[in-house]
N, C-alpha and C positions, 0 to 999 in steps of 0.2 A: 555767073552760072555757076560755076563749078561751089561756090559759097552758099547760094542760094538752096542748092542741092541739098550739102548739111546741114542747115539751117530744117529743111523739112524733115529731114531722117531724125534728127535728135529731136524733133519736138513728135513726132509721128511715134519713136520707141518712149519716150517720155510717156506716153498719150498711151499706149500699154502696157507699161507698168503700173499707172494709176487703175487700168481695168482690172489686170489682172490681179491686186493687193484686197484682200476681204478684211482686214479689217484687225488689231491684238488684243489681247489680252496682257493677264501677270500670273507670276504663279511663284508663288508661297510657301515655303517649309521648311524640316528639321532633317537632320541626322542624326540619327539615334545611335549605338551601339546596339544588341541582340543579344540576351536575353531584356538584360539592368536596365534600359529602352535611359542611359544616361548620352548625354550631350556631344558630339564626338564637333571638335573646333578645327581649323583651315582644314574640311574636304573642300577635297573638288568637285564641282557640281556641271552639267553641262547639258545638254538631250541631245536626241538623235529624234527627225533630224536636226540637225545642226542649231544654236538659236547664239546665248551668248556659256561665255564660262565664268563663275563667279567660285569664291572661297566663303565656307562656313565659317559664320563670326563665332565667340570669346560662349553662347549658346546653342552651339550647333547652327543657329539659322542663316536662311540665306534667301535672297528674291532675283528670280530674272521677270526686269520690266518688259513691256514690247513685244512682248511674243506674238507672230501669226499665228491666227488661229487655225484650229487642227487636232489635231493624235498623235503624243511623243512619248518616245521613253524618260523619264528622269534621270539619271545617273549619277552615283556618288562615289568617288573611290577615293582612298587614301592609303598611306604606307601601314604593311602590318594590315591591315583586313582586305577580307574579298569586296571587291566593287557589285556593286546590287546598283538592280533599275526597278522605276515603278511606270509604270501606264500611268495618261492621264488624258482629259483634252481638254485643251484649251478654249475658253468662251470668249464672245464678245465683250469688251469692256469691261472684264468680270477678272476675279482675282483668284484661283485656282490655289488652295489648300494640299499639301501631298506630303508625305511620313518616309523616307527613307530608310531603312532597317540596313546599319553592317552586321557581319562576323566576323571577330577580328581573324587573324592566322596564328594560329598555333603549335609548335613539337614538343617532342616530348618531353624537352626540359620542360615546358607549362607545365606537366601536371601533376597532381600532389606527390609529396614524395615521400612515403611514411621509414620514419627511422626501424629499431630494432629493439625498443623500449614502450611492448606489450605488459598488460594484467588483466589477465593472465597467462603467466608464459607456457609456452613449448610443455605438452605434457603435465603441464602444473598440476597437484595433488592437494587434496585438503581446502579447497575451495571453499567460499561461502556457499551457502545456498540465495544467499541475499550479493550478488556478487557486484559489483562497479568496473565492469570495464573499461581498461584506461588503455592511451597510444599520444604517438608524437608522431607528428610531421617537421621536416627539415624549415618550410618557412608557412611558420601559421598564416590564416588568411579568412579575414568575414568575408570570403566569398567562397569558402570550402565550408562545404557540411558532409555529413557522413551517412552513412546506413550499415545498421549493423545485423548478422542473421547469425539467430543460433539455433543448432539443430541437437534433439537430443539423437546420442551414439544409436547406430540402427534402426530412427522410423524417420517417415517423411515426414512428421509434425517440423515448421519451422515459426520461430519466434522471428518479428521481424522490427527492428523499431527505427524507422527514416526521421529525413530531415534534422538531424543531431549537429548543434555548432557549435560544442565543447566538445573537449577530445577527452571527453570521459560518456557514462552514459550508465545509468543503473536497473539493472532486470532482478526484479524477485520470484521469489516462490517456486526456482528450482528444484528438481530431487534430491534429497540425499543419498549417497553413494554411485552416483550415476556419473558416466563420463558423457562431456557434449562438447558438440563441433561448433566451432563460432568463423565467423569470416568479417571485414570491414570494407567497405567500398565510399572512395574520399570525391570526390565531384567539386568542380571548379568550369570557371567559363573554355577551360581549354577542356572537356572532359573527364573519365571517370579512370580509377584507375584501384584494384581491388589486389587486397594481402592473397598471402597465401591460407589455406584452411589450418587453423587452429585446433588442438586436444586443450579438454582439462578435464579434470575429474572433481566433484563435490566429496564433501566432509560426511563423515556417518552422523548417524542421526545421535543426539548426544547423550551423553550417561546422566548428566548434572539440571537439572531445567526445570523452571517454576512458570506454571499454565497461569494464563489469566487473561481475562477478559476486557475489548477496550474499543471505543468507537473507531469504526473507519469510513471513510465519507458515510458517516452519520448512522453507519450500521454496527451494532454489538458485534467484535469477530472473538475467533479465539484467537492465540500467542503465547508461545514458549520463549521464555527466555532462559539463552543458552549462556551455562553461570559462567564455563570453561573461557568461552571464544567472549564472553560479555555484550550479546547482542542480540534482537529480538526478531524474530521468522515468523507472519502472520501464517495460518493454519489453515482457515478458513476462509471462502470469498462467498460473493453473489450478493441477495437484496435480503432475507431474511434477518434473522437476527439466532445471535449464539451464546449463550453463557453461562457459568457455573460448572467451568472445566476440572474434572479431576481426574485422576490418575489410577488403575488399578495397581496394587503392589509387586506388576510382574513386570510395570513398563511395557504391555504391549497392548493396553484398550483404555483409552480415555471416554468419561462418560463427559454427556453434558448439555444442559436444555438448546432448544430450537424452537424455531417459527416456522419448520419447514412446512407442516402441515397448519399451517395459520396456527391452532393452538398449542402453547407450548408444548411439547412433549420430552421424553428421557430418550436420549439416542448415546450409539457407542460410533468411534474410528477411532483408527490404530494412531501412534502418536504423530506419524507426520499428514494425519489430517486427511489418510484416503480410507478405504471402507467405510464409507457411514452406512450405519444401521441403523433402524427405530426399533425403541422395546415397546416402551407403553404406545397405554391405545385410550387409557383411562387417564381423568384430572389429576396431575401430577401436584399438587398445592392445599389452598387453604384458603382459610381466615387469615387476612394481612401475609398472606407467605404467595411467591414470587415463585413455588416451586421448586424451590431451594432444599429441599430436604429426601436428600435421595443419600446412596453410600456404597462404593465395593464390599464386598463382602474377602475374607484375605486371600480366599482362592482366587481371588480375579474371573472368575465364571460367573458371579451373582454379582445383584445389585439388591439394595435394601433400599425401598423409594417410599413416602406420606403421600396419600391421599383422604386430604380433609382431617377426620379422628382413624385412619388406619393403619397402619405399615401393611406394605407386601414386600415379596419377593419373589424379583421374575431374572429368569438367565439373560445371557448377555448377547442373548439374538432376538430378547422377547418372547421366548419358550419356558414354558413353567412355570406360569404368574400365579402363586399363590397369597391368599393374607394371611400375613406372620403373626397378629393383632392389633386389638383398636381399645379405643380409650373412650370416657364419655362422648355421648354426641355437644356435647356443650363447650368440648374443646378438641382445638383440630394440632395435629403435629405441624411443627413449620422448618426443623431442622432434626437432620439424624447420621448416628460416625457408628461405624460396626466396627468396636475394638480391632485393631490388627493379628491381636492374638487370642481371636476367637468363644474369648471368653463373656464378656458382655456388649450392650447395648447402652448409648445416650441417644436423647433426645431432645429435645425442645419444643413444649408446648404452649398452645397459647389460650387462655381463655375467650371469650368475646368480646373481650376490652382486652386490647394489646398492650398493657400493662399486667394483666394478670398469666405472667409468666412462669415457665418450672421450666428444672433440666432436671430428666427422667432420666437412673440410671435402670437395667433392665437385662437379665438372661438372652439368649440370643433364639431363645424360644419365645421371646414377649412376656414370660412369667414373673413375678418377683419385681411388680416395678414400685421403685422408690423414686421419693423425691432428693435428689442433692443439693438442688439451689432451688429455693424460690422466697417467698413471702416476702419481694422484692417492691420495690418502687418505682423505680426508674426498669429502664428498657434491658434485658438479657438479648445475648446472640450468640452461635457457637450450638452445642461444642463440638471439640476435636479431639480426639485423641493422640496420644505421644506413638511411638512405633513399640514401644513394651508394653504398653497399653495399662503404662502403671502412672502415668501423669495426666489430665486433662485440662486444656482450653479454653476459657468463652467470655465472651466481653458483657462488663454493667456499665450503664451510666452512674456514676455517681454522685451527679447532680442529681438522679432523683426526681428531673425532670417531667413531665408529664404534661404532652399537648396532643392538637388531634391532626397536626401531620405528621408526628414521632418523631417531631427532632429529637439530637441529643447534644446532650452540651459538656461533654466529658466523661464521653465510655473511652471503657479499660479493658486492659488485658489482665486476667489472674489465672493462674495457674493454678488447680487445685491434686496432690498428691493422695491415690490411695492407698500408699503406703502409712503415713503419719495422720492423713485427715487434716493437712494442714494448705493454706490457701495463699499464695504471693501474686502481692500486686506486681506484675512486668510494668507498669507505668509508670515506672515513680518519675521518669525522667521525663517523659514525653512534654511534647513542646504547648503552655498555655492556650486553651483557647479552640484543641483539637480535640479529634476520637480518633482511636484506635479501637480498627475494625477488623473481624474476619479471618482469625488468628491461624495461624497452620505448622504442624512442626516440622522442621527438615527432617529427613531420613535418616541423620544419625543424633535426633532430638535436641542439640545444643543452640538450634538457632530457630526463631519462627519468621514463617513469612508473614505480613501482615498489610493492610491498609491505612493509611492514615491522611486524616482531611481536618480542614476548618468547621467548626459546628454551624456556620454559616450557609441557612439555605443556597444548591445548587454548587457548593466549593467541590472545587477538582479532588480525586480522590488520588493518591498515590501509594506504590506498592514499595512496602520498605521491608528491609531482615535483619531481626537485631537477634543479640545472642541470650540467651535463659538462666547462663549460671553471672552475670555480671552487665547490668542492666544500665544504662548510662546512656544523656540524653547525644556523644559523640560516636557512640556504638552502631545508633542509628544508619541504616545505606541505603541510599534509596536508589531504585533498580530503575521505575518504569514512573512516569509521570501521567496522572489522569484514568486510569483503569476502573473498571467495575467490579470483578473477580480474581480471586486468585488460589490455587492450592500449588502445592510442594508436590512433585512427584515421588510420591515413596518408591521405595524396593526394600522390601524385607528380606533384611538380611537373614542371613544363612543360622539355622539352630536357633529361629523364633516359634513357634505354634501358630501351624497354622496355614505352612506356608504351600 
């Protein structure tokens, strides 16, 4: 009787369990680290309400099979990680997919640690305006990224360079003779660490430099070549073209051409690129003329520029425009230079044929125009005075080539002496198959800055300097590659007229 009762009870219990069971499904997923999403092997995975306990494989994956349908929290945990869970719903005869993300447990020891090796150093002086910031950490790692914050002292303006993966960063275009503050932030999965704020001061504007134009991101921009520190600094920025920079004798203003107002016009600015002012509002060009015909007067306050067959004088701020002189309407001025000694003007003129070229010299009032160089078959370029006004340099294509596109095959630099009337070829050791172009005297008259390029169309133009008293191939020094125009910043020395 007792045995029969037990059988009845067991049968009843089994019947109840079969009635309460609602069915099952599977839970399949992976455990990954936050935030890089790398798999975490050997993590323990369970559920709440409890079902099974499993471990993730080498790929961070797991599966919980035959889990009764319903709502669960899938829980993953591992040593050195914070426990995390994800809510899911298990459906009948279905596999529910889930991803559980774990964050590592970090201490202060896991944060990046900077060493004391920084550049610029504390209160560093004479720092370039193109400065490469550098630093070191005790344990370099690909997981560390850096943010550089830079402030001009006394201003709220901030330069931020983010997502730096190296331990250095180049920042260009800082101001000369200016104090700056800077700070670094290093970030890794453990968090962030900041350096203290450091300061430095940029160097003063150079005394000895060459101005030049060069393409930057497809746009002609103005640069200086600091001859003392042997570095180049970009002065202008933006989407408009700037070219043909010329410094005045006092080195306090630079004249240049720009398309800021769509059509090329003459502008001036301070040598550091600030204080830009428009000077002209009439055409600064002519036939076969890109508007390069302009020059400073020795007083540094006025400019002479060409407009077709006329020469004008204008103040550096655009006021006081007056016509200086003109030539026959069948000819146009192309290039012009005013002697630093304030006693004559030299100008290149062209007829309707671009090879119908002459170099004129005249008085500073435009009178007494005389042909200095003419009756040449090849192309002429220049002219430019020496600082003492006793010599003039210009270029001539000695191949006597004439072409529809104006190609030159053997352009050479010639130096003419007003005292002796002699002309010297300064390109005797010029590399074969190249052109020497756009020569300008250095302030001491001992050197010439010029451009040399291959005589094939589309060749890059490279900026060189060479001495004028011993012209040898070995004395040509390459300064900058791939430029468009250049001019030495000339400063009139004590005792010269016209200062």
